[in-house]
N, C-alpha and C positions, 0 to 999 in steps of 0.2 A: 507406511514412514509418518513421522510428524515429522512439522517443520518449522521456526521464524521463522518472519520476512519483516526487515527495513526496510519501510518507503521514502523518498526523499526525495516529493514532486515540483518541479521547480520551472513553472511555464517561464521563458524568455520573453514575455511582450508585457505592455502595460495592463493586461485585465485577467491579467494571474492568476487574482483571488477567487475568480468565479470559477476556475479550472480547477480547483481546487479543492474547492467546498463540494462542486460535483462529483470528481474522483472519491472523494470519500463517502460522501451521502453514497453513492453504487457502490460504493467497498460494504459499506453499511447492512444491505440489503441481498450480499450473497452467502449468509447465512457462516459465513467469516465467524469466529471471533479475530475484533477490529478493535485494537487500541491506541490515543491518538497521545500526543504531546505537541510544543507545542513546535518541536521541532524534526517531526518526521511519525510516520502513521504507523504502527505494527499488525502484521495479521498473521495466525498463528490456521494450522487443519494440518490433513495430510495430502504428503507432500503434490499427486496428480492435481486432485480440486483445486488445490491452492494457485498451482503453475495455471491450470486450465483458466480458474478465474481473471486474472492473473495478467496473463497472453490478452484474456478479452478487454478487458478493461484499460488497460496502458496503450492497445490498440484505438480501442477508441476515444480515450481520451487525450492521444497525439493526433487522431482526424478531426479533432475541432480544435487546433490552437498551428499558430503559424510554424511558434519555434517553442522548445520546449528540450528538459533531460530530464529525468530521473533515478536517481539513484537508489538501489538495493542487496543491500545485504542478505544471505542467507545464513538459518543457523540449522545445521542437521540435530534437531530438536524440539519438543515444542515446549516454549520459557512462556508460556501466558501468568503461569502461575509463580514466578519472580518475584522476590519480595529479597530486599536487599540485608544484609546481616552486618550492617557497622553501623 
């Protein structure tokens, strides 16, 4: 089963940019399809693979900062090829 995950990572500390950049760079090396925009990062792939990678990467990112939050939306389908029709 393929999924699409939208992530918004928000470290709640002054040096937030470094943590966001490192998190995205780690996702880029995962082999998953990763798309970025100014507000969020989207990850696409097979459910177990995506969730295993996210579980590890999120834990690592949280361990490297004092406080933070992560919003995650999961869609049951691969939406990586989506293009608006309007």
